[in-house]
A tleap script that builds the chain and sets N, CA, C and O, in Angstrom:
source leaprc.protein.ff14SB
mol = sequence {
  NMET ALA SER SER THR PRO MET HIE PHE TRP
  SER PRO GLU ILE ASP PRO ALA HIE PRO MET
  ASP CYS THR GLN ALA GLU ARG TYR VAL LEU
  ARG ARG LEU SER SER GLY SER PHE ILE ALA
  ILE ASP GLY LYS ASP GLN SER LEU VAL ASP
  VAL GLN SER ALA ASP GLU ALA TYR GLY PHE
  HIE THR HIE GLU ALA ALA LEU ARG VAL ALA
  GLY GLU LEU ASN ARG LEU GLY SER GLY ALA
  VAL ASP VAL VAL LYS PHE CGLU
}
set mol.1.N position { -21.602 19.087 11.458 }
set mol.1.CA position { -20.021 19.312 11.077 }
set mol.1.C position { -19.318 18.054 11.253 }
set mol.1.O position { -19.384 17.366 12.271 }
set mol.2.N position { -18.683 17.803 10.277 }
set mol.2.CA position { -17.842 16.431 10.185 }
set mol.2.C position { -16.587 16.568 11.095 }
set mol.2.O position { -16.015 17.655 11.179 }
set mol.3.N position { -16.210 15.609 11.693 }
set mol.3.CA position { -14.949 15.652 12.696 }
set mol.3.C position { -13.759 15.547 11.828 }
set mol.3.O position { -13.745 14.885 10.791 }
set mol.4.N position { -12.686 16.276 12.325 }
set mol.4.CA position { -11.540 16.205 11.428 }
set mol.4.C position { -10.656 14.915 12.006 }
set mol.4.O position { -9.682 14.484 11.390 }
set mol.5.N position { -11.064 14.422 13.117 }
set mol.5.CA position { -10.135 13.383 13.703 }
set mol.5.C position { -10.352 12.293 12.895 }
set mol.5.O position { -11.496 11.993 12.550 }
set mol.6.N position { -9.131 11.499 12.463 }
set mol.6.CA position { -9.245 10.189 11.718 }
set mol.6.C position { -9.940 9.166 12.475 }
set mol.6.O position { -9.922 9.231 13.704 }
set mol.7.N position { -10.584 8.177 11.848 }
set mol.7.CA position { -11.400 7.052 12.591 }
set mol.7.C position { -10.290 6.157 12.157 }
set mol.7.O position { -9.599 6.169 11.138 }
set mol.8.N position { -10.306 5.131 13.528 }
set mol.8.CA position { -9.339 3.967 13.443 }
set mol.8.C position { -10.237 2.805 13.558 }
set mol.8.O position { -11.141 2.813 14.394 }
set mol.9.N position { -10.057 1.877 12.825 }
set mol.9.CA position { -10.827 0.638 12.718 }
set mol.9.C position { -9.996 -0.433 13.268 }
set mol.9.O position { -8.776 -0.339 13.133 }
set mol.10.N position { -10.504 -1.441 13.871 }
set mol.10.CA position { -9.845 -2.674 14.498 }
set mol.10.C position { -10.374 -3.749 13.781 }
set mol.10.O position { -11.578 -3.750 13.526 }
set mol.11.N position { -9.494 -4.866 13.338 }
set mol.11.CA position { -9.892 -5.916 12.637 }
set mol.11.C position { -9.084 -7.172 13.494 }
set mol.11.O position { -7.930 -7.085 13.914 }
set mol.12.N position { -9.897 -8.233 13.628 }
set mol.12.CA position { -9.206 -9.320 14.285 }
set mol.12.C position { -7.880 -9.723 13.634 }
set mol.12.O position { -7.049 -10.219 14.395 }
set mol.13.N position { -7.605 -9.608 12.542 }
set mol.13.CA position { -6.490 -10.025 11.907 }
set mol.13.C position { -5.204 -9.105 12.233 }
set mol.13.O position { -4.044 -9.433 11.987 }
set mol.14.N position { -5.597 -7.951 12.801 }
set mol.14.CA position { -4.526 -7.062 13.195 }
set mol.14.C position { -4.225 -7.005 14.688 }
set mol.14.O position { -5.138 -6.771 15.480 }
set mol.15.N position { -3.026 -7.204 15.082 }
set mol.15.CA position { -2.941 -7.233 16.555 }
set mol.15.C position { -2.772 -5.886 17.233 }
set mol.15.O position { -1.715 -5.274 17.084 }
set mol.16.N position { -3.875 -5.332 18.060 }
set mol.16.CA position { -3.798 -4.153 18.578 }
set mol.16.C position { -2.556 -3.407 19.183 }
set mol.16.O position { -2.300 -2.203 19.164 }
set mol.17.N position { -1.836 -4.487 19.740 }
set mol.17.CA position { -0.313 -3.940 20.370 }
set mol.17.C position { 0.601 -3.569 19.210 }
set mol.17.O position { 1.503 -2.749 19.379 }
set mol.18.N position { 0.388 -4.150 18.046 }
set mol.18.CA position { 1.340 -3.747 16.892 }
set mol.18.C position { 0.315 -3.543 15.566 }
set mol.18.O position { 0.053 -4.396 14.717 }
set mol.19.N position { -0.094 -2.412 15.627 }
set mol.19.CA position { -1.198 -2.276 14.503 }
set mol.19.C position { -0.623 -2.402 12.928 }
set mol.19.O position { -1.368 -2.657 11.981 }
set mol.20.N position { 0.718 -2.197 12.812 }
set mol.20.CA position { 1.028 -2.301 11.397 }
set mol.20.C position { 1.591 -3.507 10.973 }
set mol.20.O position { 2.016 -3.659 9.827 }
set mol.21.N position { 1.622 -4.498 11.960 }
set mol.21.CA position { 2.123 -5.943 11.749 }
set mol.21.C position { 0.767 -6.814 11.733 }
set mol.21.O position { 0.001 -6.850 12.696 }
set mol.22.N position { 0.575 -7.465 10.605 }
set mol.22.CA position { -0.597 -8.206 10.412 }
set mol.22.C position { -0.235 -9.633 10.870 }
set mol.22.O position { 0.849 -10.136 10.574 }
set mol.23.N position { -1.210 -10.301 11.630 }
set mol.23.CA position { -1.117 -11.560 12.031 }
set mol.23.C position { -1.268 -12.602 11.119 }
set mol.23.O position { -1.026 -13.768 11.430 }
set mol.24.N position { -1.670 -12.248 9.965 }
set mol.24.CA position { -1.897 -13.277 9.074 }
set mol.24.C position { -1.086 -13.031 7.641 }
set mol.24.O position { -0.784 -11.890 7.290 }
set mol.25.N position { -0.830 -13.957 7.013 }
set mol.25.CA position { 0.151 -13.835 5.825 }
set mol.25.C position { -0.750 -13.317 4.666 }
set mol.25.O position { -1.452 -13.952 3.879 }
set mol.26.N position { -0.539 -12.052 4.779 }
set mol.26.CA position { -1.154 -11.199 3.545 }
set mol.26.C position { -0.052 -10.075 3.192 }
set mol.26.O position { 0.778 -9.500 3.896 }
set mol.27.N position { -0.401 -9.985 1.697 }
set mol.27.CA position { 0.598 -8.968 1.135 }
set mol.27.C position { -0.125 -8.180 0.025 }
set mol.27.O position { -0.824 -8.729 -0.827 }
set mol.28.N position { 0.099 -6.815 0.101 }
set mol.28.CA position { -0.550 -5.888 -0.999 }
set mol.28.C position { 0.444 -5.243 -1.563 }
set mol.28.O position { 1.352 -4.729 -0.911 }
set mol.29.N position { 0.350 -5.210 -2.960 }
set mol.29.CA position { 1.289 -4.204 -3.817 }
set mol.29.C position { 0.378 -3.169 -4.532 }
set mol.29.O position { -0.838 -3.230 -4.714 }
set mol.30.N position { 1.312 -2.150 -4.913 }
set mol.30.CA position { 0.656 -0.953 -5.659 }
set mol.30.C position { 0.710 -1.226 -7.219 }
set mol.30.O position { 1.732 -1.697 -7.719 }
set mol.31.N position { -0.359 -0.934 -7.945 }
set mol.31.CA position { -0.263 -1.239 -9.175 }
set mol.31.C position { -0.790 0.206 -10.105 }
set mol.31.O position { -1.852 0.786 -9.878 }
set mol.32.N position { 0.175 0.606 -11.147 }
set mol.32.CA position { -0.342 1.784 -11.878 }
set mol.32.C position { -1.379 1.440 -12.866 }
set mol.32.O position { -1.150 0.568 -13.704 }
set mol.33.N position { -2.527 2.081 -12.824 }
set mol.33.CA position { -3.585 1.963 -13.734 }
set mol.33.C position { -3.237 1.960 -15.104 }
set mol.33.O position { -3.644 1.124 -15.911 }
set mol.34.N position { -2.491 2.891 -15.356 }
set mol.34.CA position { -2.183 3.334 -16.717 }
set mol.34.C position { -1.374 2.478 -17.564 }
set mol.34.O position { -1.493 2.453 -18.789 }
set mol.35.N position { -0.494 1.726 -16.856 }
set mol.35.CA position { 0.605 0.892 -17.594 }
set mol.35.C position { 0.335 -0.676 -16.856 }
set mol.35.O position { 0.824 -1.663 -17.407 }
set mol.36.N position { -0.263 -0.790 -15.911 }
set mol.36.CA position { -0.380 -2.050 -15.249 }
set mol.36.C position { 0.902 -2.550 -14.696 }
set mol.36.O position { 1.014 -3.724 -14.344 }
set mol.37.N position { 2.032 -1.555 -14.595 }
set mol.37.CA position { 3.128 -1.921 -13.944 }
set mol.37.C position { 2.859 -1.825 -12.296 }
set mol.37.O position { 1.929 -1.212 -11.772 }
set mol.38.N position { 3.794 -2.504 -11.684 }
set mol.38.CA position { 3.734 -2.368 -10.103 }
set mol.38.C position { 4.838 -1.396 -9.640 }
set mol.38.O position { 5.618 -0.831 -10.407 }
set mol.39.N position { 4.819 -1.275 -8.418 }
set mol.39.CA position { 5.585 -0.066 -7.841 }
set mol.39.C position { 6.678 -0.804 -6.712 }
set mol.39.O position { 6.321 -1.556 -5.805 }
set mol.40.N position { 7.878 -0.452 -6.963 }
set mol.40.CA position { 8.958 -1.081 -5.996 }
set mol.40.C position { 9.764 0.373 -5.546 }
set mol.40.O position { 9.718 1.489 -6.064 }
set mol.41.N position { 10.395 -0.050 -4.550 }
set mol.41.CA position { 11.435 1.086 -4.032 }
set mol.41.C position { 12.797 0.659 -4.541 }
set mol.41.O position { 13.214 -0.492 -4.411 }
set mol.42.N position { 13.512 1.699 -5.163 }
set mol.42.CA position { 14.758 1.566 -5.412 }
set mol.42.C position { 15.895 1.303 -4.336 }
set mol.42.O position { 16.032 2.155 -3.458 }
set mol.43.N position { 16.585 0.369 -4.338 }
set mol.43.CA position { 17.456 0.181 -3.291 }
set mol.43.C position { 18.557 1.282 -3.198 }
set mol.43.O position { 19.095 1.472 -2.107 }
set mol.44.N position { 18.902 1.981 -4.239 }
set mol.44.CA position { 20.268 2.732 -4.279 }
set mol.44.C position { 19.604 4.235 -3.748 }
set mol.44.O position { 20.186 4.654 -2.748 }
set mol.45.N position { 18.600 5.027 -4.194 }
set mol.45.CA position { 18.123 6.259 -3.761 }
set mol.45.C position { 16.692 6.235 -3.124 }
set mol.45.O position { 16.131 7.300 -2.869 }
set mol.46.N position { 16.092 5.017 -2.864 }
set mol.46.CA position { 14.600 5.072 -2.286 }
set mol.46.C position { 13.705 5.494 -3.188 }
set mol.46.O position { 12.519 5.463 -2.860 }
set mol.47.N position { 14.052 5.944 -4.421 }
set mol.47.CA position { 12.945 6.512 -5.231 }
set mol.47.C position { 11.771 5.314 -5.702 }
set mol.47.O position { 11.910 4.118 -5.445 }
set mol.48.N position { 10.794 5.799 -6.316 }
set mol.48.CA position { 9.994 4.804 -6.790 }
set mol.48.C position { 10.215 4.388 -8.127 }
set mol.48.O position { 10.349 5.193 -9.049 }
set mol.49.N position { 10.264 2.986 -8.282 }
set mol.49.CA position { 10.450 2.410 -9.833 }
set mol.49.C position { 9.397 1.641 -9.995 }
set mol.49.O position { 8.711 1.170 -9.089 }
set mol.50.N position { 9.214 1.465 -11.417 }
set mol.50.CA position { 8.045 0.697 -11.941 }
set mol.50.C position { 8.767 -0.717 -12.301 }
set mol.50.O position { 9.875 -0.756 -12.835 }
set mol.51.N position { 8.056 -1.814 -11.969 }
set mol.51.CA position { 8.655 -3.206 -12.258 }
set mol.51.C position { 7.396 -3.995 -12.981 }
set mol.51.O position { 6.249 -3.583 -12.808 }
set mol.52.N position { 7.639 -5.011 -13.703 }
set mol.52.CA position { 6.677 -5.801 -14.435 }
set mol.52.C position { 5.854 -6.850 -13.430 }
set mol.52.O position { 4.692 -7.202 -13.632 }
set mol.53.N position { 6.672 -7.277 -12.321 }
set mol.53.CA position { 6.023 -8.391 -11.723 }
set mol.53.C position { 5.802 -7.903 -10.185 }
set mol.53.O position { 6.600 -7.224 -9.540 }
set mol.54.N position { 4.583 -8.382 -9.752 }
set mol.54.CA position { 4.131 -8.183 -8.450 }
set mol.54.C position { 5.221 -8.777 -7.309 }
set mol.54.O position { 5.340 -8.396 -6.145 }
set mol.55.N position { 5.945 -9.783 -7.975 }
set mol.55.CA position { 6.945 -10.322 -6.823 }
set mol.55.C position { 8.168 -9.299 -6.610 }
set mol.55.O position { 8.904 -9.354 -5.625 }
set mol.56.N position { 8.284 -8.460 -7.536 }
set mol.56.CA position { 9.553 -7.420 -7.335 }
set mol.56.C position { 9.059 -6.222 -6.733 }
set mol.56.O position { 9.892 -5.394 -6.364 }
set mol.57.N position { 7.532 -5.933 -6.531 }
set mol.57.CA position { 6.945 -4.751 -6.019 }
set mol.57.C position { 7.150 -4.753 -4.470 }
set mol.57.O position { 7.296 -5.799 -3.838 }
set mol.58.N position { 7.151 -3.582 -3.934 }
set mol.58.CA position { 7.184 -3.422 -2.597 }
set mol.58.C position { 5.961 -4.060 -1.992 }
set mol.58.O position { 4.902 -4.014 -2.619 }
set mol.59.N position { 6.030 -4.636 -0.852 }
set mol.59.CA position { 4.919 -5.427 -0.397 }
set mol.59.C position { 4.451 -4.696 1.071 }
set mol.59.O position { 5.226 -4.390 1.977 }
set mol.60.N position { 3.204 -4.531 1.061 }
set mol.60.CA position { 2.605 -3.976 2.405 }
set mol.60.C position { 2.017 -5.260 3.154 }
set mol.60.O position { 1.557 -6.176 2.472 }
set mol.61.N position { 2.026 -5.340 4.573 }
set mol.61.CA position { 1.528 -6.438 5.366 }
set mol.61.C position { -0.017 -6.012 5.675 }
set mol.61.O position { -0.782 -6.892 6.071 }
set mol.62.N position { -0.444 -4.801 5.517 }
set mol.62.CA position { -1.714 -4.352 5.796 }
set mol.62.C position { -2.590 -3.717 4.614 }
set mol.62.O position { -2.025 -2.973 3.812 }
set mol.63.N position { -3.847 -3.970 4.498 }
set mol.63.CA position { -4.456 -3.258 3.510 }
set mol.63.C position { -4.582 -1.714 3.759 }
set mol.63.O position { -4.601 -0.855 2.877 }
set mol.64.N position { -4.658 -1.525 5.013 }
set mol.64.CA position { -4.702 -0.073 5.315 }
set mol.64.C position { -3.622 0.760 4.916 }
set mol.64.O position { -3.781 1.804 4.283 }
set mol.65.N position { -2.232 0.186 5.377 }
set mol.65.CA position { -1.016 0.957 4.899 }
set mol.65.C position { -0.988 1.075 3.589 }
set mol.65.O position { -0.732 2.192 3.141 }
set mol.66.N position { -1.233 0.000 2.688 }
set mol.66.CA position { -1.262 0.248 1.320 }
set mol.66.C position { -2.453 1.167 0.497 }
set mol.66.O position { -2.325 1.565 -0.661 }
set mol.67.N position { -3.567 1.392 1.321 }
set mol.67.CA position { -4.464 2.353 0.775 }
set mol.67.C position { -3.972 3.657 1.225 }
set mol.67.O position { -4.212 4.656 0.548 }
set mol.68.N position { -3.289 3.728 2.338 }
set mol.68.CA position { -2.655 5.272 2.782 }
set mol.68.C position { -1.697 5.561 1.650 }
set mol.68.O position { -1.830 6.612 1.022 }
set mol.69.N position { -0.772 4.730 1.357 }
set mol.69.CA position { 0.183 5.085 0.544 }
set mol.69.C position { -0.409 5.410 -1.046 }
set mol.69.O position { -0.179 6.461 -1.644 }
set mol.70.N position { -1.017 4.555 -1.450 }
set mol.70.CA position { -1.951 4.744 -2.770 }
set mol.70.C position { -2.889 6.015 -2.749 }
set mol.70.O position { -3.023 6.583 -3.833 }
set mol.71.N position { -3.471 6.470 -1.794 }
set mol.71.CA position { -4.153 7.524 -1.579 }
set mol.71.C position { -3.121 8.822 -1.648 }
set mol.71.O position { -3.513 9.791 -2.299 }
set mol.72.N position { -2.050 8.878 -1.122 }
set mol.72.CA position { -0.912 9.676 -1.058 }
set mol.72.C position { -0.382 10.103 -2.409 }
set mol.72.O position { -0.201 11.265 -2.771 }
set mol.73.N position { -0.133 8.867 -3.186 }
set mol.73.CA position { 0.215 8.945 -4.517 }
set mol.73.C position { -0.745 9.726 -5.410 }
set mol.73.O position { -0.453 10.669 -6.146 }
set mol.74.N position { -1.956 9.164 -5.212 }
set mol.74.CA position { -2.963 9.528 -6.207 }
set mol.74.C position { -3.101 11.137 -5.964 }
set mol.74.O position { -3.214 11.884 -6.935 }
set mol.75.N position { -3.088 11.645 -4.620 }
set mol.75.CA position { -3.113 12.871 -4.156 }
set mol.75.C position { -1.944 13.764 -4.744 }
set mol.75.O position { -2.155 14.902 -5.165 }
set mol.76.N position { -0.694 13.164 -4.742 }
set mol.76.CA position { 0.347 13.787 -5.210 }
set mol.76.C position { 0.471 14.000 -6.913 }
set mol.76.O position { 1.414 14.589 -7.442 }
set mol.77.N position { -0.603 13.436 -7.603 }
set mol.77.CA position { -0.316 13.335 -9.033 }
set mol.77.C position { 0.580 12.554 -9.563 }
set mol.77.O position { 1.142 12.928 -10.592 }
set mol.78.N position { 0.873 11.415 -9.025 }
set mol.78.CA position { 1.742 10.172 -9.510 }
set mol.78.C position { 1.115 9.410 -10.575 }
set mol.78.O position { 1.722 8.505 -11.149 }
set mol.79.N position { 0.148 9.678 -10.808 }
set mol.79.CA position { -0.728 9.016 -11.721 }
set mol.79.C position { -1.703 7.876 -10.874 }
set mol.79.O position { -1.416 7.604 -9.708 }
set mol.80.N position { -2.719 7.321 -11.466 }
set mol.80.CA position { -3.718 6.450 -10.761 }
set mol.80.C position { -2.980 5.269 -10.307 }
set mol.80.O position { -2.257 4.595 -11.040 }
set mol.81.N position { -3.198 5.048 -9.048 }
set mol.81.CA position { -2.671 3.816 -8.347 }
set mol.81.C position { -3.574 2.948 -7.741 }
set mol.81.O position { -4.365 3.505 -6.980 }
set mol.82.N position { -3.666 1.913 -7.843 }
set mol.82.CA position { -4.613 0.736 -7.281 }
set mol.82.C position { -3.951 -0.049 -6.166 }
set mol.82.O position { -2.725 -0.028 -6.069 }
set mol.83.N position { -4.669 -0.710 -5.357 }
set mol.83.CA position { -4.059 -1.637 -4.203 }
set mol.83.C position { -4.431 -2.964 -4.837 }
set mol.83.O position { -5.521 -3.147 -5.379 }
set mol.84.N position { -3.445 -3.914 -4.744 }
set mol.84.CA position { -3.863 -5.297 -5.347 }
set mol.84.C position { -3.385 -6.194 -4.207 }
set mol.84.O position { -2.367 -5.893 -3.585 }
set mol.85.N position { -4.190 -7.438 -3.879 }
set mol.85.CA position { -3.938 -8.459 -2.847 }
set mol.85.C position { -3.047 -9.254 -3.773 }
set mol.85.O position { -3.365 -9.556 -4.923 }
set mol.86.N position { -1.886 -9.575 -3.177 }
set mol.86.CA position { -0.934 -10.511 -3.808 }
set mol.86.C position { -0.826 -11.748 -3.036 }
set mol.86.O position { -0.450 -11.677 -1.866 }
set mol.87.N position { -1.126 -12.913 -3.585 }
set mol.87.CA position { -1.142 -14.305 -2.903 }
set mol.87.C position { 0.009 -14.878 -3.384 }
set mol.87.O position { 0.321 -16.018 -3.040 }
savepdb mol mol.pdb
quit
C-alpha cells in the first residue's frame, strides 16, 4: 500500500532553513504548450495573464515550486503548462 505522506527531497542548492529560497541564482517560468506564451500574474487583480516574453513571466526560485504550480494548473484544466528554466 502506497503512503499518502508527501516525500520531501533535499538538494544542496536549497538551504534547509529556508526551503523556498534557492541559494543559487536560478529562475523557472511557466509556458503554455498550446500557444508558447508564458504565464504572469496581473498586478491589478492577481489573475493569470499570458505574456510573450519569459522576462515578463512570473519567476519561481526553485524548480519544485514551479512544478507544484504547473501540476495544479494542469489538474485544474487550465491547459497544458510546462516548466522552463530561464537563464
